N, C-alpha and C positions, 0 to 999 in steps of 0.2 A: 587738531582739537576736534574738528568735525567728525573724523573717523572714530575717535575715542567715544564721543557722545553717541554716535550711531551704534557702536558695539555695545555700549551699556544699555541702550534702549532695546536692542534686540535681545540681550541677555534677560532683561526684565520681562519682556513679552514671553519668552520661552519659559522662564521660571514661573511666571503667573499662570501660564497654561498648564504647566505640570502640577502646580498646587490645586488649581481648579479641577483638573481631571481627577486627582486623588480625592478631593472633597466629594465629587460626584459619585465616585466608586463607593465611598463610605456611605453616602446617602442612599445609594441603591442596594446596599447590602452585599456588595462584592468586596468583602473585607480583606480576603487574602490577596486579591489583586492590588488593593489599596496599600496593603503592607509591603508588597513587592515594590510598588512605585516609591513609597516613602523610604524604604530601606536602601533602594538603589541610589536615591539622591543623598542619603546620609553616609554613604561609604567613604566619601571624601569631604573634608572641611565641615564635619558634622557640628562643630562648635560655632560656626559663623552665624551671625545674627539673622542672615537671610535664609537660614535653614530651619528657623524656629517653627514655621508652619508645618513642616514635615514631621517634626518631633511630636507636636500636638496630635496630628492626624495618625501617626503610628501608635501613639498611646491609646487613642480612641478606638481605632480599628482593631487593635489587639484585644482590648477589653470586650468589645462587642462580638468578635469572632469566638473568643473563648466561652463567653456566656451562651452563645448559640449552640456551640458544639456540646457543652455540658448538658444543656436542656435536651438536645437530641439523644445523648447517651441515656439520660433518665427515662425518656420515652421508650427507647429500645430495650432497656432493662425491664421495664414494666410489661412490654409486649411479649418478651420471652420467646420470640419466634426464631428458631435456629437459622432460618433462611436470611435473617438480618445480621448474622454474626460477622459477615464480611464488612458490612457497613459500620458495625461497632468497632471492629479492628482498625479499619481505615480512619475512623474518626479519632481514635487514640493516637494513631500515627500522625495525623494532621495536627493535633494539639502539640505533640512533641516536636515535630518538624518546625512548626511556627516559632516555638521558643528558640530552637537552635539557629534559626535565621536571624533572630534579633540579638542574641547573646554577644556576638562579636562587636556590635555597635555600642554596647553599654560602657560607661554611663552616658546618658543623654541628658544634657542640662536644659531646664526651662528657665531662661534668664530672668524674665519678668517676675516669676513666682519664686525665684531663688531656691529651686528644688530640682532634684532629678526626676525625670519621667518615671512613672511607676508601671512595672510589668510584673504582676504576681505570677511567678513561675511555680510549677508543681512537677513532681516526678511521676511519670506515667509508665515507668518501666514494668512494674508489676502488672498493671492493667493491660499493657501491650502483650506481655507474655501470656497472661491468662486468656485474653481474647483470641490470640493466635492459636493457642492450644485447643481452645473450644472450636474455633473455625476449622482447624486441621482435622479434628475428630469428625466434625460434621461432613466436611468434604470427602473424607475417606469413606465414611459409612454410606453416604449418598452415592458415591461412585460405585461402590460394590453392589448397591441395590440396583443401580442402572445396568450394571454388567450382568446381573442375574437374568436379564431379559434377552430376547433374540432380535431386538430392534437395533439396527445399525446406527440410527440417529441417537439412541441412548448411549451407545458406545462412544460416539463422537463427543457427546456432552460430558461423559465420564472422563474422556481423554483431556478435554479442556480443563475440567476441575482438578484432575490429578496433576496436570502441568502447572497450574497455578499453585496447588498445594506444595509442589516441589520447589517452587520459587520462594515461597514464604517460610517453608520449613523443610529444608533439604534433608534427604535420607530418612524421611519419616516412614517407619515400618517397611512394608514391601511395595511402596509407591512406584519405584522404578519398574518392577516386574509388571505391576498392574497397568502402568502407562503403556508399556510395549504391547501388552495383550489387548488393551482397549484400542490402540491404534491399528493393530493387525485386524481385529474383528470389526472395526469401523470402516475399513476400506471397501469401496466398490471395485471389484476385480473384473477387468474387461479382457476377454480373449479376442485377439485380432487375427484374422486369417483371410486368405484369398480364395477366390473361385474363378476358374477360367472357362468361360462359355464361348470363347472365340475358336477359330480353326487354326490358331497359331500357337506355337510354344512360347510361353512367357519366360524370358531369361531368368534363371534362378537368382542371379545377383540383383535383378530388379525386384523380385518378390522379397528377397531378404532386406533390401534397402527400404522398400515400402513399409515393411513390418518393423523396422528399427526405429522405434519411437523415442529412443534415447537421444537421437539427433534432433528431434523436434522440441524437446523440453516440455512435453505435454503432461507428464505426471503431475497432477495438482495435489493438494493436501489430502484429498479423500478418494482419488481415482488412480488406479494403477493399470497400465496396459501391458499385457504379456503376449508375445507372438508365439511363444512355446508354453503350453500348459504345464504348470508345476504341480507336483504331488502335494496333497494336503490342503489345496485351495479349492473352495467351491466358487466357481465363477458366477457372477451376478448377471453379466451382460456379454454379448458378443458383438463384434463389429466386423462385418464381412465386406471385403473389397471385391466386388464382382466385376470382372472384365467381360464386357458385353461384345465389343467389336474392336478390332485393330485394322486400320487401313494404312497401307504403305503405297505411296505413289510410285510410278516407274521413274527410273533415273532419266533425267531430261537434260539436254544441252540445247539451248535455243540460241540461234545466231541472228544478229541484226547488223545492218550496214547503213551508215549515214555519213553525211559530209558536214563538217563544221568549218565555218569561216569567221575570222576575227581580225579586227584592226589592232595592230600592236605598234609600239614605239621602236624605231630602229635608228638610234642615234639622233643627230641634229642636222639641220640644213639651213642655208641662208634664206631669209625672208625676202621674197621678190614681189614687187608691186605689180599693178595691172599693166604697166608699160614694160615689164620685164627687167626693171632695174632693182638693184639691191636696196633694201630699206636700212637707213642709218639711224642710230639713236642720237640723243642730244650731244654726245661726246664724239660723234662722227664714226662710231664703230658699227660694223655690220650687225644687224639684229639676227640672232640665231633662234630657230624654233624647232620643236620636235619633228622628226622625220617619221611620218606614219606610213605603214604599209599594210596591205591585206595579205594574210596567210590562210592557207587552206589545208585541210587534212581529211582523208577518207578513213573513217574509223570502223573497225570490225569488232563488234562486241559479242562476247560469249557468256551465257548465263547458265551455270549448273544449278539444278534444282531437284530436291527430293523432300517429300514431306511425310510425316507420320501423324496419325490421329487415333487417339484411344478414347473409346466411349466406355464408361464404367458406371457403377452404382455402389454407393455405400449404404449398407443396411445396419440399423441398430436393432438388436434382438434382445428381448428379456428372457434369459435362460430359466427364470423361475416359473414362467408359464408358457415359454416357447412362443411368445407373441412378438410380431414385428412392431417395433415402436415407431421408427421413422425410416424414411428412405430418401437418399439424396443423389440425384443424377450428376454425373461428372463427364466433362469432355475436356481433353487436353491435346494440344498440338505442338509439334516441334518441326521447324523448317530448316533444312540445310540449303544454303544458297552461297554460291561463289561466282562473282562477276570478274572477268578479266578481259582485257582489250589489246588489240594491236592497231597499228595505223600506217598509212602511207601519206607522205607529205610532211607538213610542219607540225610537230607536237604542240607548239604554242597556240595552235588554232583551237584546241580544246579548252573548256573551262578549267580554271585552276583546281577546283575540287575534284576534277575527273582524273587528274594525273595518276593517282594511286592505282587506278585500274590497269594502267600500262605496266606497272611494276609487278603485277600478279601473274600467276600462271595456273593452269588446271591442276586440281588436286583430286585424289581418289575419293569417290563417293563413300560415305559411311555405310557399314553393313546394316542389314535389316535389324539385327539384334541391338546394335549401337543406337539406331534410330528409336527403337522401342524404349531403350533404357533412358535416353535423353528426354523423351516425352514423359517418362515416369518422374523425372525431377520436378517438372511443373505439376504433375498429378499429385505428388506428395505434398506440395505446398497447398494445393487446394483441399486435400484431405485434412491437413492441419487447420485450415480455416473453418471447415465444417465442424470439427471437434471443438474448436475454440468457441464457436457461436452456438453450438447445440449440445447441451449436457444430456447424459443418460437419465439422470434423476431430475424430475421437475420440482 
C-alpha cells in the first residue's frame, strides 16, 4: 500500500511540474514549445481527466501562436522588402506545420465545459506556394547579381543561397549549373610545393607524401590544396615547405657492462631456531619457510642508436601580390634505437622488465633515406597542425 501511495505521489509531482512548465512557456511567449509539451502529453490517454490542463494549454497556445504569426505576416506584407521573403515563407510553413502536429490528437474534449477544444485551422497551401516562388525568384536573381562580381566572398554567399534554393525548390531553372560555378569560383586554391636548401637529396617519395594532402583530410569547404598545378585554375595562395637543414647522426653502438644481484626464492627449507632445533607448529609438524638465495649476473648491454633531425619552414604566400603572409619554423626528429643484452651468471638476477632485452639481437641500421622519410612522417603531422591553426584568409 505504501509503495502504491508513493508511486501516485511521484506521478502527481511529475505531472504538476509538466503542467507548470507548459504554463510558464505560454506565459513567456514560447508558444510552439508549449504546444510540443502539451501535444506530447496528450498522445496517450488524452481523454483522462488528469490531462485536461494540457488540453486547455494547447488550445490557448495554438490561438496565441497563430495570432502572432498572422500579425507578423501582415507586417511583412506591408514592408514589401524582398529580403524578408524567407521569413514570410517560413512563417507560412510554421502555421501549417503547427496544425499538422495537432490534427492527429483531435478531437480533444473539455469535460467541464462539455465541448471540444477549438482549433481554427486554415489552408495555407496557396500562400506557401506563392511565397516559395517569390523567395525562389529573389534568391535566384540575387545569386546571379552576386556572381556578376569578382569577389570570392560573394560567390560563397551565392553558393549558400543557391543550395538553399535547391532545397526548397528542386530543379529550379539552371540552379544546379550556377551552384557548381559558384562553388568553383568561391574556392581559395592553394599550390603546395617544396624547396630544398640542404646539401642532401630529399627522397622523392617523401616529397610526394608531404604533398599528398588527401591523406590529411585538409580540404575544407572553401580551400583546396593542389600539389600539381592544374590548367584553368588561378591559384590564390602558395604554401612552400622549405627544407633548411637535415642532420643524420653517425651509426653508434654503445656497450656497457654491469653486475646485478638479487635475492630470489629457491624452494622451501625447515625453520631452525637459535639453538639449531627445528621449529614445530601447534600440530607438531615442522614449520617450512621460503628458502632464499642470492643470485648474480654480469650483464653486457648494447645500444644501437641513429637519429635524424629535419629543420624546415612553411611559408604562406599571397600569389595575387606576391607577398609573404606568414612563416612557420618546423623541427622534426626521428630516433632509431635498439637495445639488446647478453649475460653471464643467473638470468634471474636481472629485473623482470629487463628480460626482453636478452631475447633481442642486433638489427641492421636504417638507411639515411629511410631515416629522412621516417622523420617526414612527424613533419607532416606538424604541417597539418600549422594549416589547421592558421588559415590563409583572415
